[in-house]
All heavy atoms as TSV, in Angstrom:
chain	resi	resn	atom	element	x	y	z
A	1	MET	N	N	101.098	81.910	81.144
A	1	MET	CA	C	102.185	82.486	81.892
A	1	MET	C	C	101.846	82.425	83.382
A	1	MET	O	O	100.722	82.680	83.776
A	1	MET	CB	C	102.394	83.945	81.471
A	1	MET	CG	C	103.420	84.653	82.313
A	1	MET	SD	S	103.768	86.339	81.827
A	1	MET	CE	C	102.235	87.134	82.144
A	2	LYS	N	N	102.834	82.101	84.173
A	2	LYS	CA	C	102.650	82.042	85.615
A	2	LYS	C	C	102.826	83.443	86.201
A	2	LYS	O	O	103.831	84.106	85.951
A	2	LYS	CB	C	103.671	81.088	86.216
A	2	LYS	CG	C	103.501	80.871	87.677
A	2	LYS	CD	C	104.495	79.862	88.196
A	2	LYS	CE	C	104.357	79.735	89.690
A	2	LYS	NZ	N	105.351	78.828	90.243
A	3	ILE	N	N	101.857	83.882	86.979
A	3	ILE	CA	C	101.899	85.210	87.606
A	3	ILE	C	C	102.123	85.007	89.098
A	3	ILE	O	O	101.405	84.242	89.746
A	3	ILE	CB	C	100.591	85.973	87.359
A	3	ILE	CG1	C	100.380	86.158	85.858
A	3	ILE	CG2	C	100.622	87.323	88.046
A	3	ILE	CD1	C	99.047	86.744	85.498
A	4	SER	N	N	103.109	85.705	89.635
A	4	SER	CA	C	103.446	85.544	91.053
A	4	SER	C	C	102.336	86.102	91.945
A	4	SER	O	O	101.517	86.919	91.524
A	4	SER	CB	C	104.758	86.258	91.367
A	4	SER	OG	O	104.598	87.650	91.244
A	5	GLN	N	N	102.340	85.655	93.183
A	5	GLN	CA	C	101.327	86.084	94.141
A	5	GLN	C	C	101.416	87.585	94.393
A	5	GLN	O	O	100.395	88.264	94.474
A	5	GLN	CB	C	101.485	85.323	95.452
A	5	GLN	CG	C	100.446	85.704	96.485
A	5	GLN	CD	C	100.592	84.931	97.776
A	5	GLN	OE1	O	101.463	84.086	97.893
A	5	GLN	NE2	N	99.749	85.220	98.733
A	6	ARG	N	N	102.631	88.115	94.496
A	6	ARG	CA	C	102.750	89.552	94.762
A	6	ARG	C	C	102.267	90.377	93.574
A	6	ARG	O	O	101.693	91.441	93.763
A	6	ARG	CB	C	104.152	89.908	95.189
A	6	ARG	CG	C	105.219	89.560	94.229
A	6	ARG	CD	C	106.593	89.890	94.802
A	6	ARG	NE	N	107.604	89.407	93.909
A	6	ARG	CZ	C	108.438	88.433	94.181
A	6	ARG	NH1	N	108.388	87.845	95.345
A	6	ARG	NH2	N	109.321	88.051	93.304
A	7	MET	N	N	102.444	89.877	92.329
A	7	MET	CA	C	101.921	90.595	91.167
A	7	MET	C	C	100.398	90.526	91.149
A	7	MET	O	O	99.733	91.500	90.816
A	7	MET	CB	C	102.507	90.035	89.871
A	7	MET	CG	C	102.000	90.740	88.622
A	7	MET	SD	S	102.203	92.540	88.580
A	7	MET	CE	C	103.942	92.688	88.288
A	8	ARG	N	N	99.837	89.389	91.552
A	8	ARG	CA	C	98.377	89.286	91.640
A	8	ARG	C	C	97.827	90.274	92.659
A	8	ARG	O	O	96.779	90.885	92.442
A	8	ARG	CB	C	97.964	87.861	91.999
A	8	ARG	CG	C	98.128	86.886	90.850
A	8	ARG	CD	C	97.437	85.556	91.116
A	8	ARG	NE	N	97.837	84.910	92.346
A	8	ARG	CZ	C	98.794	83.984	92.446
A	8	ARG	NH1	N	99.434	83.589	91.375
A	8	ARG	NH2	N	99.084	83.447	93.606
A	9	LYS	N	N	98.541	90.469	93.784
A	9	LYS	CA	C	98.108	91.441	94.784
A	9	LYS	C	C	98.177	92.863	94.224
A	9	LYS	O	O	97.289	93.679	94.478
A	9	LYS	CB	C	98.972	91.332	96.041
A	9	LYS	CG	C	98.664	90.124	96.873
A	9	LYS	CD	C	99.495	90.098	98.129
A	9	LYS	CE	C	99.193	88.882	98.971
A	9	LYS	NZ	N	99.977	88.851	100.196
A	10	GLN	N	N	99.234	93.151	93.461
A	10	GLN	CA	C	99.346	94.471	92.847
A	10	GLN	C	C	98.196	94.698	91.862
A	10	GLN	O	O	97.602	95.779	91.844
A	10	GLN	CB	C	100.676	94.615	92.115
A	10	GLN	CG	C	101.851	94.810	93.040
A	10	GLN	CD	C	103.156	94.903	92.276
A	10	GLN	OE1	O	103.470	94.050	91.457
A	10	GLN	NE2	N	103.906	95.937	92.559
A	11	ILE	N	N	97.878	93.689	91.077
A	11	ILE	CA	C	96.796	93.813	90.105
A	11	ILE	C	C	95.464	94.024	90.815
A	11	ILE	O	O	94.638	94.823	90.379
A	11	ILE	CB	C	96.761	92.582	89.180
A	11	ILE	CG1	C	97.982	92.612	88.260
A	11	ILE	CG2	C	95.484	92.535	88.368
A	11	ILE	CD1	C	98.201	91.356	87.469
A	12	LYS	N	N	95.256	93.341	91.942
A	12	LYS	CA	C	94.035	93.551	92.722
A	12	LYS	C	C	93.935	94.989	93.205
A	12	LYS	O	O	92.856	95.579	93.216
A	12	LYS	CB	C	93.989	92.596	93.919
A	12	LYS	CG	C	93.561	91.202	93.567
A	12	LYS	CD	C	93.442	90.355	94.812
A	12	LYS	CE	C	93.123	88.924	94.449
A	12	LYS	NZ	N	93.020	88.065	95.628
A	13	GLU	N	N	95.071	95.564	93.612
A	13	GLU	CA	C	95.075	96.964	94.045
A	13	GLU	C	C	94.712	97.895	92.886
A	13	GLU	O	O	93.936	98.830	93.056
A	13	GLU	CB	C	96.445	97.359	94.603
A	13	GLU	CG	C	96.725	96.809	95.969
A	13	GLU	CD	C	95.863	97.441	97.046
A	13	GLU	OE1	O	95.630	98.669	97.010
A	13	GLU	OE2	O	95.403	96.698	97.927
A	14	TYR	N	N	95.279	97.632	91.706
A	14	TYR	CA	C	94.943	98.448	90.536
A	14	TYR	C	C	93.457	98.331	90.207
A	14	TYR	O	O	92.798	99.337	89.927
A	14	TYR	CB	C	95.766	98.026	89.311
A	14	TYR	CG	C	97.242	98.307	89.418
A	14	TYR	CD1	C	98.175	97.346	89.051
A	14	TYR	CD2	C	97.719	99.522	89.873
A	14	TYR	CE1	C	99.526	97.593	89.136
A	14	TYR	CE2	C	99.069	99.781	89.970
A	14	TYR	CZ	C	99.972	98.815	89.601
A	14	TYR	OH	O	101.314	99.056	89.686
A	15	GLU	N	N	92.924	97.124	90.248
A	15	GLU	CA	C	91.516	96.926	89.922
A	15	GLU	C	C	90.611	97.531	90.989
A	15	GLU	O	O	89.544	98.038	90.674
A	15	GLU	CB	C	91.227	95.446	89.716
A	15	GLU	CG	C	91.854	94.938	88.423
A	15	GLU	CD	C	91.660	93.464	88.182
A	15	GLU	OE1	O	91.258	92.732	89.117
A	15	GLU	OE2	O	91.920	93.042	87.035
A	16	ARG	N	N	91.042	97.500	92.228
A	16	ARG	CA	C	90.271	98.122	93.302
A	16	ARG	C	C	90.180	99.633	93.106
A	16	ARG	O	O	89.188	100.265	93.461
A	16	ARG	CB	C	90.915	97.806	94.652
A	16	ARG	CG	C	90.060	98.159	95.837
A	16	ARG	CD	C	90.768	97.758	97.087
A	16	ARG	NE	N	91.944	98.598	97.228
A	16	ARG	CZ	C	92.262	99.269	98.314
A	16	ARG	NH1	N	91.538	99.146	99.397
A	16	ARG	NH2	N	93.329	100.021	98.356
A	17	GLU	N	N	91.220	100.208	92.490
A	17	GLU	CA	C	91.248	101.646	92.225
A	17	GLU	C	C	90.569	102.014	90.903
A	17	GLU	O	O	90.544	103.179	90.525
A	17	GLU	CB	C	92.694	102.143	92.208
A	17	GLU	CG	C	93.391	102.045	93.536
A	17	GLU	CD	C	92.833	103.002	94.579
A	17	GLU	OE1	O	92.310	104.069	94.203
A	17	GLU	OE2	O	92.915	102.662	95.771
A	18	GLY	N	N	90.039	101.013	90.188
A	18	GLY	CA	C	89.265	101.297	88.987
A	18	GLY	C	C	89.995	101.093	87.673
A	18	GLY	O	O	89.493	101.499	86.620
A	19	PHE	N	N	91.166	100.484	87.692
A	19	PHE	CA	C	91.920	100.203	86.471
A	19	PHE	C	C	91.744	98.734	86.095
A	19	PHE	O	O	91.707	97.876	86.968
A	19	PHE	CB	C	93.403	100.525	86.669
A	19	PHE	CG	C	93.629	101.968	87.024
A	19	PHE	CD1	C	93.898	102.335	88.328
A	19	PHE	CD2	C	93.558	102.947	86.065
A	19	PHE	CE1	C	94.095	103.657	88.665
A	19	PHE	CE2	C	93.752	104.278	86.389
A	19	PHE	CZ	C	94.018	104.634	87.696
A	20	HIS	N	N	91.641	98.463	84.805
A	20	HIS	CA	C	91.368	97.108	84.339
A	20	HIS	C	C	92.547	96.579	83.538
A	20	HIS	O	O	92.877	97.117	82.488
A	20	HIS	CB	C	90.103	97.103	83.481
A	20	HIS	CG	C	88.919	97.632	84.215
A	20	HIS	ND1	N	88.552	98.963	84.159
A	20	HIS	CD2	C	88.046	97.023	85.043
A	20	HIS	CE1	C	87.492	99.150	84.911
A	20	HIS	NE2	N	87.167	97.992	85.467
A	21	VAL	N	N	93.178	95.532	84.048
A	21	VAL	CA	C	94.324	94.914	83.389
A	21	VAL	C	C	93.796	93.951	82.325
A	21	VAL	O	O	92.981	93.086	82.613
A	21	VAL	CB	C	95.197	94.158	84.409
A	21	VAL	CG1	C	96.318	93.417	83.717
A	21	VAL	CG2	C	95.753	95.124	85.439
A	22	ILE	N	N	94.295	94.122	81.078
A	22	ILE	CA	C	93.844	93.231	80.010
A	22	ILE	C	C	94.959	92.331	79.480
A	22	ILE	O	O	94.679	91.334	78.833
A	22	ILE	CB	C	93.194	94.021	78.855
A	22	ILE	CG1	C	94.130	95.075	78.298
A	22	ILE	CG2	C	91.896	94.642	79.307
A	22	ILE	CD1	C	93.591	95.805	77.092
A	23	ASP	N	N	96.237	92.662	79.790
A	23	ASP	CA	C	97.333	91.821	79.314
A	23	ASP	C	C	98.569	92.043	80.176
A	23	ASP	O	O	98.814	93.159	80.644
A	23	ASP	CB	C	97.659	92.149	77.855
A	23	ASP	CG	C	98.659	91.179	77.250
A	23	ASP	OD1	O	98.630	89.988	77.608
A	23	ASP	OD2	O	99.469	91.624	76.424
A	24	ILE	N	N	99.334	90.971	80.390
A	24	ILE	CA	C	100.601	91.040	81.124
A	24	ILE	C	C	101.648	90.295	80.312
A	24	ILE	O	O	101.417	89.170	79.883
A	24	ILE	CB	C	100.483	90.384	82.519
A	24	ILE	CG1	C	99.405	91.072	83.343
A	24	ILE	CG2	C	101.818	90.436	83.250
A	24	ILE	CD1	C	99.109	90.366	84.639
A	25	GLN	N	N	102.814	90.929	80.132
A	25	GLN	CA	C	103.927	90.293	79.431
A	25	GLN	C	C	105.171	90.382	80.295
A	25	GLN	O	O	105.387	91.388	80.964
A	25	GLN	CB	C	104.195	90.991	78.100
A	25	GLN	CG	C	103.056	90.953	77.133
A	25	GLN	CD	C	103.349	91.765	75.887
A	25	GLN	OE1	O	104.459	92.246	75.698
A	25	GLN	NE2	N	102.361	91.916	75.039
A	26	ASP	N	N	105.988	89.340	80.269
A	26	ASP	CA	C	107.254	89.354	80.999
A	26	ASP	C	C	108.252	90.279	80.320
A	26	ASP	O	O	108.305	90.364	79.095
A	26	ASP	CB	C	107.857	87.953	81.062
A	26	ASP	CG	C	107.237	87.121	82.155
A	26	ASP	OD1	O	106.813	87.699	83.176
A	26	ASP	OD2	O	107.179	85.895	81.997
A	27	ARG	N	N	109.062	90.933	81.132
A	27	ARG	CA	C	110.193	91.716	80.662
A	27	ARG	C	C	111.411	91.255	81.450
A	27	ARG	O	O	111.357	90.299	82.186
A	27	ARG	CB	C	109.945	93.222	80.853
A	27	ARG	CG	C	108.905	93.780	79.927
A	27	ARG	CD	C	109.442	93.734	78.517
A	27	ARG	NE	N	108.486	94.254	77.567
A	27	ARG	CZ	C	108.147	93.626	76.462
A	27	ARG	NH1	N	108.646	92.461	76.183
A	27	ARG	NH2	N	107.302	94.148	75.630
A	28	ALA	N	N	112.506	91.933	81.309
A	28	ALA	CA	C	113.745	91.542	81.988
A	28	ALA	C	C	113.590	91.617	83.506
A	28	ALA	O	O	113.006	92.556	84.037
A	28	ALA	CB	C	114.890	92.443	81.539
A	29	GLY	N	N	114.115	90.610	84.178
A	29	GLY	CA	C	114.117	90.597	85.639
A	29	GLY	C	C	112.720	90.516	86.213
A	29	GLY	O	O	111.914	89.679	85.824
A	30	SER	N	N	112.421	91.412	87.143
A	30	SER	CA	C	111.120	91.397	87.812
A	30	SER	C	C	110.147	92.401	87.203
A	30	SER	O	O	109.152	92.755	87.834
A	30	SER	CB	C	111.307	91.692	89.298
A	30	SER	OG	O	111.850	92.983	89.466
A	31	HIS	N	N	110.412	92.860	86.012
A	31	HIS	CA	C	109.544	93.829	85.352
A	31	HIS	C	C	108.494	93.137	84.495
A	31	HIS	O	O	108.750	92.101	83.899
A	31	HIS	CB	C	110.366	94.786	84.484
A	31	HIS	CG	C	111.267	95.652	85.276
A	31	HIS	ND1	N	112.524	95.257	85.637
A	31	HIS	CD2	C	111.102	96.882	85.787
A	31	HIS	CE1	C	113.099	96.214	86.345
A	31	HIS	NE2	N	112.249	97.208	86.451
A	32	LYS	N	N	107.321	93.743	84.457
A	32	LYS	CA	C	106.216	93.262	83.636
A	32	LYS	C	C	105.706	94.428	82.798
A	32	LYS	O	O	105.730	95.576	83.219
A	32	LYS	CB	C	105.056	92.749	84.495
A	32	LYS	CG	C	105.441	91.733	85.536
A	32	LYS	CD	C	105.666	90.380	84.943
A	32	LYS	CE	C	105.870	89.371	86.049
A	32	LYS	NZ	N	106.933	88.476	85.821
A	33	LEU	N	N	105.231	94.105	81.608
A	33	LEU	CA	C	104.595	95.082	80.736
A	33	LEU	C	C	103.099	94.832	80.836
A	33	LEU	O	O	102.593	93.804	80.374
A	33	LEU	CB	C	105.083	94.902	79.298
A	33	LEU	CG	C	104.688	95.982	78.313
A	33	LEU	CD1	C	105.398	97.291	78.670
A	33	LEU	CD2	C	105.056	95.564	76.917
A	34	ILE	N	N	102.390	95.749	81.491
A	34	ILE	CA	C	100.969	95.580	81.763
A	34	ILE	C	C	100.175	96.513	80.863
A	34	ILE	O	O	100.458	97.707	80.795
A	34	ILE	CB	C	100.644	95.851	83.239
A	34	ILE	CG1	C	101.371	94.838	84.121
A	34	ILE	CG2	C	99.148	95.802	83.482
A	34	ILE	CD1	C	101.107	94.999	85.590
A	35	THR	N	N	99.177	95.961	80.195
A	35	THR	CA	C	98.282	96.758	79.367
A	35	THR	C	C	96.982	96.963	80.130
A	35	THR	O	O	96.339	96.002	80.547
A	35	THR	CB	C	98.000	96.043	78.031
A	35	THR	OG1	O	99.245	95.766	77.406
A	35	THR	CG2	C	97.152	96.905	77.123
A	36	PHE	N	N	96.637	98.236	80.328
A	36	PHE	CA	C	95.393	98.597	80.999
A	36	PHE	C	C	94.371	99.012	79.951
A	36	PHE	O	O	94.720	99.579	78.913
A	36	PHE	CB	C	95.618	99.778	81.957
A	36	PHE	CG	C	96.458	99.441	83.155
A	36	PHE	CD1	C	97.814	99.711	83.168
A	36	PHE	CD2	C	95.887	98.885	84.284
A	36	PHE	CE1	C	98.595	99.418	84.275
A	36	PHE	CE2	C	96.662	98.585	85.396
A	36	PHE	CZ	C	98.009	98.853	85.386
A	37	ALA	N	N	93.109	98.769	80.217
A	37	ALA	CA	C	92.045	99.167	79.295
A	37	ALA	C	C	91.946	100.691	79.197
A	37	ALA	O	O	91.514	101.217	78.180
A	37	ALA	CB	C	90.714	98.578	79.754
A	38	GLU	N	N	92.386	101.399	80.214
A	38	GLU	CA	C	92.225	102.852	80.264
A	38	GLU	C	C	93.294	103.621	79.485
A	38	GLU	O	O	93.117	104.815	79.230
A	38	GLU	CB	C	92.254	103.342	81.726
A	38	GLU	CG	C	91.053	102.932	82.537
A	38	GLU	CD	C	91.088	101.487	83.002
A	38	GLU	OE1	O	92.152	100.847	82.976
A	38	GLU	OE2	O	90.029	100.998	83.383
A	39	PHE	N	N	94.413	102.982	79.131
A	39	PHE	CA	C	95.530	103.681	78.495
A	39	PHE	C	C	95.850	103.060	77.139
A	39	PHE	O	O	95.823	101.843	76.996
A	39	PHE	CB	C	96.781	103.621	79.370
A	39	PHE	CG	C	96.543	104.060	80.788
A	39	PHE	CD1	C	96.793	103.198	81.826
A	39	PHE	CD2	C	96.059	105.313	81.073
A	39	PHE	CE1	C	96.574	103.581	83.135
A	39	PHE	CE2	C	95.826	105.703	82.370
A	39	PHE	CZ	C	96.088	104.844	83.405
A	40	PRO	N	N	96.221	103.881	76.157
A	40	PRO	CA	C	96.558	103.332	74.841
A	40	PRO	C	C	97.899	102.601	74.819
A	40	PRO	O	O	98.089	101.691	74.027
A	40	PRO	CB	C	96.591	104.563	73.935
A	40	PRO	CG	C	96.835	105.708	74.838
A	40	PRO	CD	C	96.230	105.333	76.160
A	41	GLU	N	N	98.841	102.986	75.684
A	41	GLU	CA	C	100.155	102.349	75.697
A	41	GLU	C	C	100.327	101.520	76.969
A	41	GLU	O	O	99.800	101.863	78.021
A	41	GLU	CB	C	101.277	103.386	75.599
A	41	GLU	CG	C	101.436	104.256	76.827
A	41	GLU	CD	C	100.446	105.397	76.916
A	41	GLU	OE1	O	99.867	105.778	75.902
A	41	GLU	OE2	O	100.235	105.880	78.032
A	42	PRO	N	N	101.063	100.409	76.874
A	42	PRO	CA	C	101.295	99.575	78.063
A	42	PRO	C	C	102.223	100.275	79.068
A	42	PRO	O	O	102.984	101.170	78.699
A	42	PRO	CB	C	101.941	98.314	77.509
A	42	PRO	CG	C	102.317	98.596	76.119
A	42	PRO	CD	C	101.627	99.838	75.671
A	43	GLN	N	N	102.144	99.854	80.312
A	43	GLN	CA	C	102.934	100.429	81.395
A	43	GLN	C	C	103.912	99.373	81.911
A	43	GLN	O	O	103.542	98.207	82.059
A	43	GLN	CB	C	102.022	100.880	82.541
A	43	GLN	CG	C	100.912	101.823	82.126
A	43	GLN	CD	C	101.439	103.161	81.696
A	43	GLN	OE1	O	102.327	103.723	82.316
A	43	GLN	NE2	N	100.883	103.679	80.605
A	44	ILE	N	N	105.133	99.783	82.228
A	44	ILE	CA	C	106.115	98.876	82.810
A	44	ILE	C	C	105.995	98.946	84.329
A	44	ILE	O	O	106.045	100.025	84.911
A	44	ILE	CB	C	107.545	99.234	82.365
A	44	ILE	CG1	C	107.668	99.057	80.857
A	44	ILE	CG2	C	108.569	98.378	83.105
A	44	ILE	CD1	C	108.990	99.490	80.289
A	45	VAL	N	N	105.807	97.780	84.942
A	45	VAL	CA	C	105.599	97.694	86.386
A	45	VAL	C	C	106.597	96.697	86.957
A	45	VAL	O	O	106.865	95.659	86.362
A	45	VAL	CB	C	104.149	97.233	86.691
A	45	VAL	CG1	C	103.935	97.062	88.177
A	45	VAL	CG2	C	103.152	98.210	86.123
A	46	THR	N	N	107.158	97.026	88.126
A	46	THR	CA	C	108.081	96.130	88.815
A	46	THR	C	C	107.302	95.229	89.760
A	46	THR	O	O	106.433	95.685	90.500
A	46	THR	CB	C	109.124	96.936	89.604
A	46	THR	OG1	O	109.796	97.796	88.708
A	46	THR	CG2	C	110.123	96.030	90.277
A	47	ASP	N	N	107.624	93.966	89.750
A	47	ASP	CA	C	107.002	92.967	90.614
A	47	ASP	C	C	107.756	92.962	91.939
A	47	ASP	O	O	108.762	92.277	92.082
A	47	ASP	CB	C	107.081	91.612	89.918
A	47	ASP	CG	C	106.376	90.525	90.687
A	47	ASP	OD1	O	105.748	90.834	91.706
A	47	ASP	OD2	O	106.452	89.370	90.261
A	48	CYS	N	N	107.289	93.770	92.903
A	48	CYS	CA	C	108.018	93.922	94.163
A	48	CYS	C	C	107.036	93.965	95.323
A	48	CYS	O	O	106.136	94.799	95.342
A	48	CYS	CB	C	108.840	95.200	94.119
A	48	CYS	SG	S	109.764	95.496	95.622
A	49	LYS	N	N	107.237	93.087	96.290
A	49	LYS	CA	C	106.317	93.058	97.422
A	49	LYS	C	C	106.706	94.031	98.534
A	49	LYS	O	O	105.879	94.388	99.354
A	49	LYS	CB	C	106.209	91.652	97.986
A	49	LYS	CG	C	107.437	91.177	98.715
A	49	LYS	CD	C	107.195	89.828	99.323
A	49	LYS	CE	C	108.398	89.409	100.124
A	49	LYS	NZ	N	108.215	88.152	100.793
A	50	SER	N	N	107.949	94.469	98.564
A	50	SER	CA	C	108.394	95.276	99.690
A	50	SER	C	C	108.194	96.769	99.493
A	50	SER	O	O	108.232	97.520	100.446
A	50	SER	CB	C	109.877	95.012	99.972
A	50	SER	OG	O	110.654	95.405	98.860
A	51	ASP	N	N	107.948	97.212	98.269
A	51	ASP	CA	C	107.862	98.643	98.001
A	51	ASP	C	C	106.435	99.061	97.665
A	51	ASP	O	O	106.097	99.325	96.518
A	51	ASP	CB	C	108.817	99.005	96.862
A	51	ASP	CG	C	109.052	100.498	96.756
A	51	ASP	OD1	O	108.570	101.242	97.643
A	51	ASP	OD2	O	109.700	100.930	95.801
A	52	TRP	N	N	105.574	99.111	98.678
A	52	TRP	CA	C	104.182	99.498	98.458
A	52	TRP	C	C	104.050	100.987	98.174
A	52	TRP	O	O	103.056	101.421	97.617
A	52	TRP	CB	C	103.324	99.069	99.636
A	52	TRP	CG	C	103.069	97.606	99.574
A	52	TRP	CD1	C	103.744	96.628	100.263
A	52	TRP	CD2	C	102.137	96.917	98.742
A	52	TRP	NE1	N	103.275	95.388	99.900
A	52	TRP	CE2	C	102.288	95.536	98.977
A	52	TRP	CE3	C	101.198	97.335	97.817
A	52	TRP	CZ2	C	101.527	94.578	98.322
A	52	TRP	CZ3	C	100.440	96.380	97.172
A	52	TRP	CH2	C	100.609	95.027	97.430
A	53	ARG	N	N	105.050	101.767	98.553
A	53	ARG	CA	C	105.014	103.197	98.223
A	53	ARG	C	C	105.064	103.390	96.711
A	53	ARG	O	O	104.374	104.236	96.161
A	53	ARG	CB	C	106.174	103.943	98.879
A	53	ARG	CG	C	106.123	105.432	98.622
A	53	ARG	CD	C	107.255	106.149	99.279
A	53	ARG	NE	N	107.244	105.877	100.705
A	53	ARG	CZ	C	108.143	106.331	101.541
A	53	ARG	NH1	N	109.136	107.072	101.111
A	53	ARG	NH2	N	108.071	106.056	102.819
A	54	ALA	N	N	105.864	102.587	96.028
A	54	ALA	CA	C	105.932	102.655	94.568
A	54	ALA	C	C	104.581	102.284	93.954
A	54	ALA	O	O	104.156	102.895	92.970
A	54	ALA	CB	C	107.024	101.734	94.036
A	55	LEU	N	N	103.894	101.305	94.530
A	55	LEU	CA	C	102.569	100.930	94.047
A	55	LEU	C	C	101.602	102.098	94.190
A	55	LEU	O	O	100.868	102.427	93.253
A	55	LEU	CB	C	102.050	99.720	94.821
A	55	LEU	CG	C	100.614	99.296	94.508
A	55	LEU	CD1	C	100.504	98.780	93.081
A	55	LEU	CD2	C	100.153	98.252	95.497
A	56	LYS	N	N	101.614	102.746	95.341
A	56	LYS	CA	C	100.729	103.898	95.558
A	56	LYS	C	C	101.099	105.053	94.629
A	56	LYS	O	O	100.220	105.759	94.130
A	56	LYS	CB	C	100.781	104.348	97.020
A	56	LYS	CG	C	100.279	103.318	97.995
A	56	LYS	CD	C	98.829	102.974	97.729
A	56	LYS	CE	C	98.336	101.942	98.704
A	56	LYS	NZ	N	96.980	101.531	98.445
A	57	ASN	N	N	102.386	105.242	94.364
A	57	ASN	CA	C	102.811	106.278	93.418
A	57	ASN	C	C	102.338	105.942	92.009
A	57	ASN	O	O	101.922	106.839	91.263
A	57	ASN	CB	C	104.333	106.437	93.433
A	57	ASN	CG	C	104.829	107.116	94.683
A	57	ASN	OD1	O	104.072	107.780	95.377
A	57	ASN	ND2	N	106.096	106.936	94.982
A	58	ASN	N	N	102.412	104.668	91.625
A	58	ASN	CA	C	101.912	104.255	90.312
A	58	ASN	C	C	100.419	104.527	90.193
A	58	ASN	O	O	99.955	105.033	89.176
A	58	ASN	CB	C	102.174	102.769	90.068
A	58	ASN	CG	C	103.592	102.487	89.668
A	58	ASN	OD1	O	104.343	103.371	89.306
A	58	ASN	ND2	N	103.964	101.221	89.748
A	59	ILE	N	N	99.669	104.196	91.232
A	59	ILE	CA	C	98.225	104.425	91.210
A	59	ILE	C	C	97.927	105.908	91.067
A	59	ILE	O	O	97.059	106.304	90.266
A	59	ILE	CB	C	97.557	103.823	92.458
A	59	ILE	CG1	C	97.603	102.289	92.384
A	59	ILE	CG2	C	96.122	104.305	92.611
A	59	ILE	CD1	C	97.174	101.583	93.648
A	60	ALA	N	N	98.646	106.749	91.802
A	60	ALA	CA	C	98.439	108.194	91.692
A	60	ALA	C	C	98.777	108.691	90.281
A	60	ALA	O	O	98.056	109.517	89.712
A	60	ALA	CB	C	99.289	108.925	92.725
A	61	ARG	N	N	99.863	108.165	89.706
A	61	ARG	CA	C	100.245	108.560	88.345
A	61	ARG	C	C	99.202	108.103	87.326
A	61	ARG	O	O	98.841	108.841	86.408
A	61	ARG	CB	C	101.604	107.962	87.991
A	61	ARG	CG	C	102.152	108.498	86.700
A	61	ARG	CD	C	103.582	108.026	86.486
A	61	ARG	NE	N	103.626	107.378	85.196
A	61	ARG	CZ	C	103.811	106.098	84.966
A	61	ARG	NH1	N	104.026	105.284	85.963
A	61	ARG	NH2	N	103.821	105.623	83.758
A	62	TYR	N	N	98.681	106.895	87.500
A	62	TYR	CA	C	97.660	106.388	86.589
A	62	TYR	C	C	96.371	107.201	86.694
A	62	TYR	O	O	95.689	107.421	85.710
A	62	TYR	CB	C	97.380	104.907	86.845
A	62	TYR	CG	C	98.562	104.004	86.584
A	62	TYR	CD1	C	98.648	102.753	87.168
A	62	TYR	CD2	C	99.606	104.405	85.759
A	62	TYR	CE1	C	99.724	101.920	86.938
A	62	TYR	CE2	C	100.687	103.576	85.527
A	62	TYR	CZ	C	100.745	102.338	86.116
A	62	TYR	OH	O	101.812	101.517	85.890
A	63	ARG	N	N	96.036	107.651	87.905
A	63	ARG	CA	C	94.854	108.526	88.064
A	63	ARG	C	C	95.040	109.822	87.284
A	63	ARG	O	O	94.110	110.313	86.650
A	63	ARG	CB	C	94.633	108.849	89.538
A	63	ARG	CG	C	93.949	107.784	90.304
A	63	ARG	CD	C	93.543	108.329	91.667
A	63	ARG	NE	N	93.343	107.249	92.587
A	63	ARG	CZ	C	93.866	107.172	93.799
A	63	ARG	NH1	N	94.637	108.133	94.246
A	63	ARG	NH2	N	93.623	106.148	94.574
A	64	ARG	N	N	96.245	110.397	87.366
A	64	ARG	CA	C	96.525	111.624	86.611
A	64	ARG	C	C	96.434	111.387	85.117
A	64	ARG	O	O	95.879	112.201	84.381
A	64	ARG	CB	C	97.900	112.194	86.987
A	64	ARG	CG	C	97.944	112.805	88.370
A	64	ARG	CD	C	99.207	113.599	88.586
A	64	ARG	NE	N	100.413	112.805	88.491
A	64	ARG	CZ	C	100.974	112.124	89.482
A	64	ARG	NH1	N	100.421	112.132	90.687
A	64	ARG	NH2	N	102.081	111.440	89.293
A	65	LEU	N	N	96.991	110.256	84.645
A	65	LEU	CA	C	96.910	109.927	83.220
A	65	LEU	C	C	95.472	109.715	82.775
A	65	LEU	O	O	95.063	110.152	81.694
A	65	LEU	CB	C	97.719	108.670	82.914
A	65	LEU	CG	C	99.232	108.794	82.920
A	65	LEU	CD1	C	99.874	107.424	82.784
A	65	LEU	CD2	C	99.694	109.709	81.804
A	66	LYS	N	N	94.705	109.045	83.600
A	66	LYS	CA	C	93.304	108.761	83.274
A	66	LYS	C	C	92.491	110.053	83.216
A	66	LYS	O	O	91.611	110.188	82.369
A	66	LYS	CB	C	92.724	107.801	84.321
A	66	LYS	CG	C	91.349	107.296	84.016
A	66	LYS	CD	C	90.914	106.312	85.076
A	66	LYS	CE	C	89.523	105.794	84.849
A	66	LYS	NZ	N	89.133	104.853	85.908
A	67	GLY	N	N	92.829	110.984	84.096
A	67	GLY	CA	C	92.097	112.248	84.137
A	67	GLY	C	C	92.568	113.269	83.124
A	67	GLY	O	O	92.028	114.352	83.010
A	68	GLY	N	N	93.625	112.924	82.392
A	68	GLY	CA	C	94.141	113.842	81.381
A	68	GLY	C	C	95.149	114.846	81.898
A	68	GLY	O	O	95.564	115.753	81.203
A	69	ARG	N	N	95.571	114.679	83.147
A	69	ARG	CA	C	96.563	115.591	83.736
A	69	ARG	C	C	97.880	114.844	83.902
A	69	ARG	O	O	98.116	114.227	84.918
A	69	ARG	CB	C	96.098	116.090	85.105
A	69	ARG	CG	C	94.823	116.864	85.063
A	69	ARG	CD	C	94.348	117.139	86.454
A	69	ARG	NE	N	94.087	115.841	87.116
A	69	ARG	CZ	C	94.035	115.676	88.413
A	69	ARG	NH1	N	94.230	116.658	89.217
A	69	ARG	NH2	N	93.805	114.483	88.930
A	70	ALA	N	N	98.724	114.886	82.927
A	70	ALA	CA	C	100.006	114.179	83.003
A	70	ALA	C	C	101.075	115.151	83.149
A	70	ALA	O	O	101.845	115.568	83.681
A	70	ALA	CB	C	100.247	113.363	81.756
């Protein structure tokens, strides 16, 4: 599967924050279903280069999930 440059940048940000991506699947439009090693269920992520606030919000939410505070 071809992964866009902006999705690769998002994945680098997730990995920099300590999350490990093990699988990516296409969904409708610009959405991807990403499986992280830290979570039992996959997460739906939007492939968007202009909304870095959403990326930071996702990272904060994933930290809460990882820490058991959801």
